[in-house]
C-alpha positions as a Python dict, from the first residue, in 0.01 Angstrom:
ca = {
    (1, 'M'): (0, 0, 0),
    (2, 'N'): (-358, -120, 28),
    (3, 'N'): (-376, -474, -106),
    (4, 'Q'): (-749, -430, -170),
    (5, 'L'): (-683, -183, -451),
    (6, 'Q'): (-815, -320, -779),
    (7, 'P'): (-653, -109, -1048),
    (8, 'K'): (-842, -31, -1366),
    (9, 'V'): (-591, -17, -1648),
    (10, 'V'): (-496, -71, -2011),
    (11, 'I'): (-167, -265, -2024),
    (12, 'T'): (20, -231, -2353),
    (13, 'I'): (290, -495, -2408),
    (14, 'F'): (554, -417, -2669),
    (15, 'G'): (691, -759, -2773),
    (16, 'A'): (374, -958, -2703),
    (17, 'T'): (481, -1251, -2922),
    (18, 'G'): (807, -1298, -2730),
    (19, 'D'): (919, -1544, -2466),
    (20, 'L'): (885, -1309, -2167),
    (21, 'A'): (521, -1229, -2245),
    (22, 'K'): (439, -1597, -2291),
    (23, 'R'): (623, -1738, -1989),
    (24, 'K'): (577, -1459, -1734),
    (25, 'L'): (346, -1171, -1824),
    (26, 'F'): (33, -1352, -1946),
    (27, 'P'): (26, -1602, -1655),
    (28, 'S'): (94, -1319, -1405),
    (29, 'I'): (-190, -1103, -1539),
    (30, 'Y'): (-418, -1409, -1518),
    (31, 'R'): (-321, -1475, -1154),
    (32, 'L'): (-392, -1113, -1062),
    (33, 'Y'): (-729, -1138, -1234),
    (34, 'K'): (-819, -1466, -1059),
    (35, 'S'): (-709, -1345, -715),
    (36, 'G'): (-924, -1032, -745),
    (37, 'K'): (-627, -793, -743),
    (38, 'L'): (-704, -672, -1095),
    (39, 'S'): (-1037, -507, -1168),
    (40, 'K'): (-1265, -660, -1431),
    (41, 'D'): (-1221, -322, -1601),
    (42, 'F'): (-893, -392, -1776),
    (43, 'A'): (-760, -454, -2124),
    (44, 'V'): (-429, -578, -2260),
    (45, 'V'): (-295, -461, -2595),
    (46, 'G'): (-33, -689, -2749),
    (47, 'L'): (207, -535, -3000),
    (48, 'A'): (465, -703, -3223),
    (49, 'R'): (569, -721, -3587),
    (50, 'R'): (391, -1048, -3664),
    (51, 'P'): (65, -1023, -3861),
    (52, 'W'): (-145, -1175, -3582),
    (53, 'T'): (-511, -1102, -3505),
    (54, 'N'): (-698, -1067, -3175),
    (55, 'E'): (-797, -1434, -3203),
    (56, 'I'): (-439, -1557, -3255),
    (57, 'L'): (-317, -1354, -2957),
    (58, 'R'): (-600, -1487, -2740),
    (59, 'E'): (-521, -1846, -2839),
    (60, 'N'): (-157, -1790, -2746),
    (61, 'V'): (-251, -1630, -2414),
    (62, 'A'): (-476, -1928, -2329),
    (63, 'K'): (-202, -2171, -2428),
    (64, 'S'): (61, -1995, -2214),
    (65, 'I'): (-172, -2000, -1911),
    (66, 'D'): (-253, -2368, -1970),
    (67, 'E'): (119, -2452, -1980),
    (68, 'A'): (202, -2247, -1671),
    (69, 'L'): (-99, -2307, -1448),
    (70, 'S'): (-328, -2579, -1593),
    (71, 'P'): (-650, -2393, -1499),
    (72, 'E'): (-970, -2595, -1495),
    (73, 'E'): (-1214, -2328, -1605),
    (74, 'D'): (-1275, -2182, -1949),
    (75, 'L'): (-1038, -1893, -2024),
    (76, 'E'): (-1256, -1724, -2282),
    (77, 'E'): (-1388, -1452, -2050),
    (78, 'F'): (-1032, -1363, -1947),
    (79, 'T'): (-876, -1371, -2295),
    (80, 'S'): (-1157, -1153, -2436),
    (81, 'H'): (-975, -861, -2269),
    (82, 'F'): (-673, -909, -2501),
    (83, 'Y'): (-629, -718, -2828),
    (84, 'Y'): (-357, -734, -3088),
    (85, 'Q'): (-208, -478, -3322),
    (86, 'S'): (71, -545, -3570),
    (87, 'F'): (330, -284, -3486),
    (88, 'D'): (657, -144, -3616),
    (89, 'V'): (824, 66, -3345),
    (90, 'T'): (995, 286, -3606),
    (91, 'D'): (677, 352, -3810),
    (92, 'E'): (492, 673, -3721),
    (93, 'S'): (150, 542, -3831),
    (94, 'S'): (173, 255, -3580),
    (95, 'Y'): (152, 501, -3289),
    (96, 'S'): (-151, 681, -3430),
    (97, 'G'): (-329, 347, -3466),
    (98, 'L'): (-232, 246, -3111),
    (99, 'N'): (-366, 576, -2974),
    (100, 'M'): (-702, 515, -3139),
    (101, 'L'): (-719, 156, -3010),
    (102, 'I'): (-635, 253, -2650),
    (103, 'N'): (-890, 536, -2653),
    (104, 'D'): (-1157, 291, -2777),
    (105, 'L'): (-1066, 36, -2508),
    (106, 'E'): (-1077, 302, -2236),
    (107, 'G'): (-1434, 375, -2338),
    (108, 'T'): (-1526, 4, -2348),
    (109, 'Y'): (-1366, -95, -2018),
    (110, 'N'): (-1395, 233, -1823),
    (111, 'T'): (-1027, 224, -1721),
    (112, 'E'): (-1021, 594, -1623),
    (113, 'G'): (-721, 671, -1847),
    (114, 'N'): (-474, 454, -1650),
    (115, 'R'): (-201, 317, -1876),
    (116, 'V'): (96, 82, -1835),
    (117, 'F'): (343, 54, -2124),
    (118, 'Y'): (554, -259, -2082),
    (119, 'L'): (864, -278, -2304),
    (120, 'A'): (933, -654, -2326),
    (121, 'M'): (1169, -626, -2621),
    (122, 'A'): (1521, -535, -2735),
    (123, 'P'): (1656, -243, -2528),
    (124, 'E'): (1784, -51, -2831),
    (125, 'F'): (1420, 48, -2897),
    (126, 'F'): (1343, 177, -2545),
    (127, 'G'): (1431, 540, -2613),
    (128, 'T'): (1253, 549, -2951),
    (129, 'I'): (932, 403, -2808),
    (130, 'A'): (929, 632, -2502),
    (131, 'N'): (965, 943, -2714),
    (132, 'K'): (704, 833, -2969),
    (133, 'L'): (460, 765, -2683),
    (134, 'K'): (505, 1124, -2574),
    (135, 'Q'): (501, 1266, -2927),
    (136, 'Y'): (169, 1101, -3013),
    (137, 'G'): (4, 1187, -2681),
    (138, 'L'): (-15, 827, -2563),
    (139, 'K'): (130, 904, -2220),
    (140, 'D'): (-111, 1192, -2166),
    (141, 'S'): (-449, 1071, -2047),
    (142, 'G'): (-707, 1137, -1779),
    (143, 'G'): (-536, 892, -1542),
    (144, 'W'): (-176, 788, -1475),
    (145, 'S'): (85, 654, -1721),
    (146, 'R'): (377, 427, -1631),
    (147, 'L'): (661, 287, -1838),
    (148, 'V'): (800, -55, -1740),
    (149, 'I'): (1137, -154, -1882),
    (150, 'E'): (1330, -479, -1856),
    (151, 'K'): (1705, -508, -1807),
    (152, 'P'): (1960, -465, -1946),
    (153, 'F'): (1955, -91, -1877),
    (154, 'G'): (2251, -4, -2097),
    (155, 'V'): (2576, -201, -2131),
    (156, 'D'): (2791, 39, -1924),
    (157, 'L'): (2749, 367, -1739),
    (158, 'E'): (2776, 584, -2053),
    (159, 'S'): (2511, 391, -2250),
    (160, 'A'): (2289, 380, -1939),
    (161, 'K'): (2315, 760, -1907),
    (162, 'K'): (2226, 804, -2274),
    (163, 'L'): (1924, 573, -2242),
    (164, 'N'): (1811, 741, -1922),
    (165, 'K'): (1833, 1083, -2090),
    (166, 'E'): (1611, 957, -2375),
    (167, 'L'): (1355, 813, -2132),
    (168, 'R'): (1355, 1121, -1910),
    (169, 'A'): (1288, 1340, -2213),
    (170, 'A'): (950, 1163, -2234),
    (171, 'F'): (868, 1035, -1883),
    (172, 'D'): (938, 1159, -1529),
    (173, 'E'): (1153, 940, -1301),
    (174, 'E'): (838, 859, -1095),
    (175, 'Q'): (675, 716, -1409),
    (176, 'I'): (967, 488, -1502),
    (177, 'Y'): (960, 139, -1348),
    (178, 'R'): (1288, -46, -1410),
    (179, 'I'): (1199, -405, -1337),
    (180, 'D'): (1441, -642, -1164),
    (181, 'H'): (1249, -965, -1112),
    (182, 'Y'): (1478, -1063, -822),
    (183, 'L'): (1322, -780, -620),
    (184, 'G'): (982, -946, -664),
    (185, 'K'): (1095, -1270, -501),
    (186, 'E'): (933, -1335, -164),
    (187, 'M'): (1253, -1410, 27),
    (188, 'I'): (1437, -1107, -117),
    (189, 'Q'): (1158, -891, 21),
    (190, 'N'): (1186, -1086, 345),
    (191, 'I'): (1546, -965, 398),
    (192, 'E'): (1421, -633, 533),
    (193, 'V'): (1167, -801, 761),
    (194, 'I'): (1420, -1054, 897),
    (195, 'R'): (1652, -767, 980),
    (196, 'F'): (1425, -489, 1096),
    (197, 'A'): (1154, -690, 1274),
    (198, 'N'): (1391, -907, 1482),
    (199, 'G'): (1611, -763, 1755),
    (200, 'I'): (1803, -1092, 1772),
    (201, 'F'): (1948, -1012, 1428),
    (202, 'E'): (1946, -635, 1388),
    (203, 'H'): (2143, -576, 1710),
    (204, 'L'): (2417, -806, 1572),
    (205, 'W'): (2399, -682, 1211),
    (206, 'N'): (2735, -506, 1197),
    (207, 'N'): (3111, -552, 1187),
    (208, 'R'): (3136, -627, 1559),
    (209, 'F'): (2952, -955, 1521),
    (210, 'I'): (2954, -1056, 1152),
    (211, 'S'): (3275, -1192, 1001),
    (212, 'N'): (3160, -1215, 637),
    (213, 'I'): (2855, -1240, 413),
    (214, 'Q'): (2827, -1470, 110),
    (215, 'I'): (2579, -1436, -175),
    (216, 'T'): (2559, -1721, -426),
    (217, 'S'): (2337, -1738, -733),
    (218, 'S'): (2419, -2050, -932),
    (219, 'E'): (2257, -2197, -1242),
    (220, 'T'): (2288, -2545, -1386),
    (221, 'L'): (2188, -2435, -1736),
    (222, 'G'): (2433, -2317, -2001),
    (223, 'V'): (2355, -2042, -2250),
    (224, 'E'): (2106, -2259, -2443),
    (225, 'E'): (1948, -2047, -2725),
    (226, 'R'): (2070, -1717, -2580),
    (227, 'A'): (2428, -1743, -2713),
    (228, 'R'): (2430, -1416, -2908),
    (229, 'Y'): (2273, -1209, -2629),
    (230, 'Y'): (2479, -1371, -2357),
    (231, 'D'): (2811, -1329, -2533),
    (232, 'H'): (2757, -951, -2540),
    (233, 'S'): (2644, -955, -2179),
    (234, 'G'): (2835, -1211, -1973),
    (235, 'A'): (2773, -1293, -1609),
    (236, 'T'): (2879, -947, -1484),
    (237, 'R'): (2623, -751, -1686),
    (238, 'D'): (2360, -1025, -1665),
    (239, 'M'): (2373, -1080, -1287),
    (240, 'V'): (2622, -870, -1089),
    (241, 'Q'): (2527, -518, -1204),
    (242, 'N'): (2163, -571, -1109),
    (243, 'H'): (2056, -874, -904),
    (244, 'M'): (2371, -928, -696),
    (245, 'L'): (2431, -562, -609),
    (246, 'Q'): (2062, -519, -523),
    (247, 'M'): (2096, -803, -268),
    (248, 'V'): (2410, -638, -128),
    (249, 'A'): (2219, -311, -86),
    (250, 'L'): (1928, -477, 97),
    (251, 'L'): (2160, -668, 330),
    (252, 'A'): (2376, -369, 415),
    (253, 'M'): (2130, -76, 423),
    (254, 'E'): (2054, 118, 742),
    (255, 'P'): (1702, 95, 887),
    (256, 'P'): (1486, 342, 693),
    (257, 'I'): (1294, 602, 893),
    (258, 'S'): (973, 472, 735),
    (259, 'L'): (871, 204, 485),
    (260, 'T'): (805, 446, 201),
    (261, 'T'): (957, 400, -144),
    (262, 'E'): (1168, 715, -105),
    (263, 'E'): (1318, 619, 232),
    (264, 'I'): (1400, 259, 139),
    (265, 'R'): (1557, 367, -190),
    (266, 'S'): (1753, 638, -12),
    (267, 'E'): (1916, 383, 223),
    (268, 'K'): (1997, 144, -64),
    (269, 'I'): (2160, 427, -260),
    (270, 'K'): (2378, 513, 43),
    (271, 'V'): (2511, 155, 46),
    (272, 'L'): (2592, 162, -325),
    (273, 'R'): (2771, 494, -278),
    (274, 'A'): (2977, 342, 6),
    (275, 'I'): (3097, 39, -192),
    (276, 'R'): (3472, 68, -241),
    (277, 'N'): (3550, 128, -606),
    (278, 'M'): (3855, -66, -718),
    (279, 'K'): (4159, 65, -894),
    (280, 'P'): (4217, -126, -1222),
    (281, 'E'): (4537, -283, -1091),
    (282, 'K'): (4343, -428, -792),
    (283, 'V'): (4069, -601, -992),
    (284, 'D'): (4244, -938, -1001),
    (285, 'D'): (4296, -928, -624),
    (286, 'F'): (3925, -884, -561),
    (287, 'F'): (3747, -1054, -852),
    (288, 'V'): (3766, -1384, -1038),
    (289, 'R'): (3610, -1458, -1377),
    (290, 'G'): (3547, -1797, -1533),
    (291, 'Q'): (3406, -1971, -1837),
    (292, 'Y'): (3267, -2324, -1832),
    (293, 'D'): (3434, -2619, -1997),
    (294, 'S'): (3263, -2939, -2102),
    (295, 'G'): (3167, -3178, -1825),
    (296, 'D'): (2917, -3424, -1688),
    (297, 'M'): (2589, -3309, -1535),
    (298, 'K'): (2342, -3561, -1396),
    (299, 'G'): (2502, -3836, -1603),
    (300, 'K'): (2482, -3635, -1925),
    (301, 'S'): (2777, -3487, -2116),
    (302, 'V'): (2747, -3114, -2181),
    (303, 'P'): (2963, -2900, -2412),
    (304, 'A'): (3198, -2617, -2324),
    (305, 'Y'): (3072, -2259, -2365),
    (306, 'R'): (3290, -2210, -2673),
    (307, 'D'): (3131, -2515, -2836),
    (308, 'E'): (2770, -2400, -2778),
    (309, 'A'): (2762, -2192, -3100),
    (310, 'D'): (2999, -2104, -3385),
    (311, 'E'): (3028, -1739, -3282),
    (312, 'L'): (3154, -1841, -2935),
    (313, 'K'): (3464, -2022, -3067),
    (314, 'D'): (3721, -1777, -2924),
    (315, 'S'): (3494, -1598, -2677),
    (316, 'N'): (3648, -1399, -2392),
    (317, 'T'): (3308, -1365, -2219),
    (318, 'E'): (3280, -1473, -1856),
    (319, 'T'): (3007, -1721, -1753),
    (320, 'F'): (3114, -1704, -1387),
    (321, 'V'): (3209, -1420, -1153),
    (322, 'A'): (3317, -1429, -791),
    (323, 'G'): (3425, -1123, -601),
    (324, 'K'): (3492, -955, -271),
    (325, 'I'): (3303, -633, -204),
    (326, 'L'): (3393, -393, 76),
    (327, 'I'): (3160, -126, 210),
    (328, 'D'): (3339, 171, 359),
    (329, 'N'): (3097, 290, 624),
    (330, 'Y'): (3072, 274, 1002),
    (331, 'R'): (2854, -41, 1012),
    (332, 'W'): (3041, -257, 761),
    (333, 'A'): (3406, -146, 760),
    (334, 'G'): (3626, -457, 742),
    (335, 'V'): (3347, -708, 664),
    (336, 'P'): (3395, -875, 323),
    (337, 'I'): (3082, -946, 122),
    (338, 'Y'): (3158, -1227, -121),
    (339, 'I'): (2944, -1277, -429),
    (340, 'R'): (2950, -1553, -689),
    (341, 'T'): (2728, -1633, -982),
    (342, 'G'): (2766, -1856, -1283),
    (343, 'K'): (2626, -2097, -1536),
    (344, 'R'): (2668, -2475, -1559),
    (345, 'L'): (2736, -2500, -1187),
    (346, 'A'): (2663, -2801, -967),
    (347, 'E'): (2325, -2677, -842),
    (348, 'K'): (2057, -2422, -916),
    (349, 'S'): (2014, -2205, -611),
    (350, 'T'): (2023, -1852, -478),
    (351, 'K'): (2122, -1816, -116),
    (352, 'I'): (2272, -1571, 131),
    (353, 'V'): (2491, -1686, 420),
    (354, 'I'): (2568, -1451, 709),
    (355, 'E'): (2860, -1590, 908),
    (356, 'F'): (2885, -1459, 1263),
    (357, 'K'): (3218, -1422, 1440),
    (358, 'N'): (3334, -1711, 1654),
    (359, 'L'): (3383, -1680, 2028),
    (360, 'P'): (3745, -1596, 2116),
    (361, 'M'): (3758, -1912, 2329),
    (362, 'N'): (3511, -2196, 2297),
    (363, 'L'): (3537, -2460, 2566),
    (364, 'Y'): (3313, -2704, 2380),
    (365, 'Y'): (3555, -2787, 2099),
    (366, 'Q'): (3861, -3008, 2118),
    (367, 'Q'): (4049, -2808, 1855),
    (368, 'D'): (4002, -2503, 1634),
    (369, 'K'): (3924, -2702, 1320),
    (370, 'D'): (3609, -2840, 1489),
    (371, 'K'): (3462, -2492, 1535),
    (372, 'H'): (3129, -2425, 1371),
    (373, 'P'): (3041, -2056, 1353),
    (374, 'N'): (2679, -1950, 1385),
    (375, 'L'): (2524, -1896, 1043),
    (376, 'L'): (2205, -1738, 919),
    (377, 'I'): (2113, -1879, 579),
    (378, 'I'): (1847, -1708, 368),
    (379, 'N'): (1738, -1941, 87),
    (380, 'I'): (1585, -1742, -197),
    (381, 'Q'): (1535, -2032, -436),
    (382, 'P'): (1451, -2311, -487),
    (383, 'N'): (1363, -2387, -120),
    (384, 'E'): (1250, -2051, 12),
    (385, 'G'): (1321, -2021, 382),
    (386, 'I'): (1556, -1934, 664),
    (387, 'T'): (1798, -2160, 851),
    (388, 'L'): (1981, -2067, 1169),
    (389, 'C'): (2288, -2281, 1249),
    (390, 'L'): (2360, -2308, 1621),
    (391, 'N'): (2574, -2532, 1839),
    (392, 'A'): (2427, -2774, 2092),
    (393, 'K'): (2554, -3050, 2315),
    (394, 'K'): (2659, -3360, 2129),
    (395, 'S'): (2443, -3657, 2225),
    (396, 'G'): (2609, -3911, 2449),
    (397, 'T'): (2870, -3852, 2713),
    (398, 'G'): (3114, -3566, 2735),
    (399, 'A'): (3068, -3196, 2686),
    (400, 'L'): (3139, -3143, 2317),
    (401, 'A'): (2920, -2939, 2084),
    (402, 'E'): (2781, -3018, 1741),
    (403, 'P'): (2603, -2795, 1491),
    (404, 'I'): (2223, -2808, 1470),
    (405, 'Q'): (1990, -2630, 1230),
    (406, 'L'): (1667, -2447, 1306),
    (407, 'A'): (1489, -2425, 972),
    (408, 'Y'): (1179, -2245, 851),
    (409, 'N'): (1066, -2352, 506),
    (410, 'H'): (843, -2087, 349),
    (411, 'N'): (702, -2333, 94),
    (412, 'A'): (581, -2565, 369),
    (413, 'V'): (356, -2308, 536),
    (414, 'S'): (-3, -2405, 464),
    (415, 'G'): (-216, -2146, 292),
    (416, 'I'): (79, -1958, 145),
    (417, 'N'): (75, -1952, -231),
    (418, 'T'): (383, -1744, -305),
    (419, 'P'): (307, -1505, -589),
    (420, 'E'): (539, -1525, -885),
    (421, 'A'): (784, -1232, -890),
    (422, 'Y'): (636, -1079, -1205),
    (423, 'E'): (285, -1102, -1063),
    (424, 'K'): (388, -903, -755),
    (425, 'L'): (584, -644, -953),
    (426, 'L'): (307, -593, -1209),
    (427, 'Y'): (63, -530, -928),
    (428, 'D'): (305, -293, -752),
    (429, 'C'): (342, -97, -1074),
    (430, 'M'): (-33, -68, -1121),
    (431, 'V'): (-90, 60, -766),
    (432, 'G'): (206, 299, -792),
    (433, 'D'): (442, 130, -543),
    (434, 'A'): (794, 167, -686),
    (435, 'T'): (977, 30, -379),
    (436, 'N'): (1086, -291, -554),
    (437, 'F'): (1191, -123, -877),
    (438, 'T'): (1535, 27, -929),
    (439, 'H'): (1585, 402, -918),
    (440, 'W'): (1818, 565, -1171),
    (441, 'D'): (2073, 642, -897),
    (442, 'E'): (2094, 271, -812),
    (443, 'V'): (2147, 183, -1177),
    (444, 'A'): (2419, 447, -1223),
    (445, 'L'): (2612, 353, -907),
    (446, 'S'): (2598, -18, -997),
    (447, 'W'): (2737, 50, -1344),
    (448, 'K'): (3009, 272, -1200),
    (449, 'F'): (3126, -22, -986),
    (450, 'V'): (3120, -294, -1253),
    (451, 'D'): (3258, -77, -1534),
    (452, 'T'): (3606, -103, -1379),
    (453, 'L'): (3591, -484, -1392),
    (454, 'L'): (3458, -493, -1747),
    (455, 'D'): (3715, -245, -1871),
    (456, 'V'): (4009, -440, -1725),
    (457, 'W'): (3877, -774, -1850),
    (458, 'S'): (3808, -644, -2201),
    (459, 'K'): (4178, -557, -2235),
    (460, 'N'): (4309, -896, -2124),
    (461, 'V'): (4249, -1233, -2288),
    (462, 'A'): (4153, -1480, -2016),
    (463, 'N'): (4281, -1834, -1988),
    (464, 'F'): (3941, -1989, -2064),
    (465, 'P'): (3781, -2235, -2012),
    (466, 'N'): (3881, -2261, -1647),
    (467, 'Y'): (3609, -2460, -1471),
    (468, 'E'): (3438, -2784, -1547),
    (469, 'S'): (3062, -2797, -1601),
    (470, 'G'): (2904, -2944, -1290),
    (471, 'S'): (3159, -2789, -1051),
    (472, 'M'): (3109, -2474, -841),
    (473, 'G'): (3343, -2261, -1051),
    (474, 'P'): (3718, -2207, -1088),
    (475, 'D'): (3963, -2288, -808),
    (476, 'A'): (4055, -1920, -790),
    (477, 'A'): (3708, -1849, -643),
    (478, 'D'): (3792, -2074, -346),
    (479, 'E'): (4136, -1916, -313),
    (480, 'L'): (3973, -1570, -298),
    (481, 'L'): (3812, -1664, 36),
    (482, 'A'): (4104, -1878, 156),
    (483, 'K'): (4324, -1564, 151),
    (484, 'D'): (4095, -1424, 424),
    (485, 'R'): (4081, -1763, 603),
    (486, 'F'): (3719, -1824, 499),
    (487, 'H'): (3551, -2076, 268),
    (488, 'W'): (3230, -2092, 68),
    (489, 'W'): (2948, -2252, 264),
    (490, 'S'): (2740, -2511, 81),
    (491, 'F'): (2431, -2689, 212),
}
């Protein structure tokens, strides 16, 4: 894609008074505008139920940018592109009014009929909105129309199919952009480059040389104000079905024949198809669930999940998941990919560790327990970068080895101002690059895999809570790897 493209567009945000718009969308649109990636010919329409005016929306946009970026210049020129309409998604007249407003703005800003509809609101309205946009002619214009939807995309495979059918009745698959903000992160996008631009790794990227892969995404926060949403979701729906399985697909995919959206997606889909689906009776052998207890974090006492809100008192919802994934194809047969994610863990970080097989005989160690396998660590957050763990001669006399680390810290490279994930994905959507958005086939295959877990767990009451806040999860997660004679790497 040509980075010099400056799309002209009207962006309509459903849910413009919500947290996502305030924290992510407004600052991202501002960054695109300031960096010259967004044409001056743009407008943003904010929709929500509140009886706001253009002026109130603009004040809120300016405030959100101030909080996120502390800009020094006056924001009035930028915020003048924002318009507000009080909107009820179930009211027919709201869509007629929106159509008139967008047509007016297209005349004012010369946006050539290009339209983005961003659904930053409760997913139960996605199908209704999509079909009303078609019914009232809002998706039909002189330019292109794209629909951006946030997760969760359904709560299981059946509900995802139903939602997809509703969306596809109004929009083509090429017009639907299912956003997964993890795919906008710089180091996630770097996975492909690390693999396919470096012979030192790609030649070894298979079951002959790799013993296991570990993906960890840990949070220190609890559920905070999201108790009701989270209790219906849990860690599996919130993280595994989307973010974690997307990372698995990028790590395990074959080299695409070209860097087009279609070819990259095609290789990711092949990985998801090759993941071994578990029989219900095997779930407990391959997956561990947990729920946090009270504990001490940074010298402060924090409550157990069940004490965070009244409705959580007897909750069976998991706040932690660890699992072993096997990919049944020629490249990865026999290599376990371990994933873990959870809340109220000891640190906030997302990292991938590729552990290479040890030499069958290493003369530079006194005994097996001293062995240090070579590791490639991809840090996604907070310290973006790559670390390669090698062995070198121990200083002093003798001929023993010790581990050393070669580290590249992305944040330390001068001149690199890593774009926020939403900024990158918004721009990709506007220029029509769907590579870092999830295709329906990816969504369906991911749900097919996690549905087995969710079904088994819904029928069994867990012995919760089973890990202390401030730990790295339940003991069973360590035992999962110990069975295969591995352990979680922490750095």
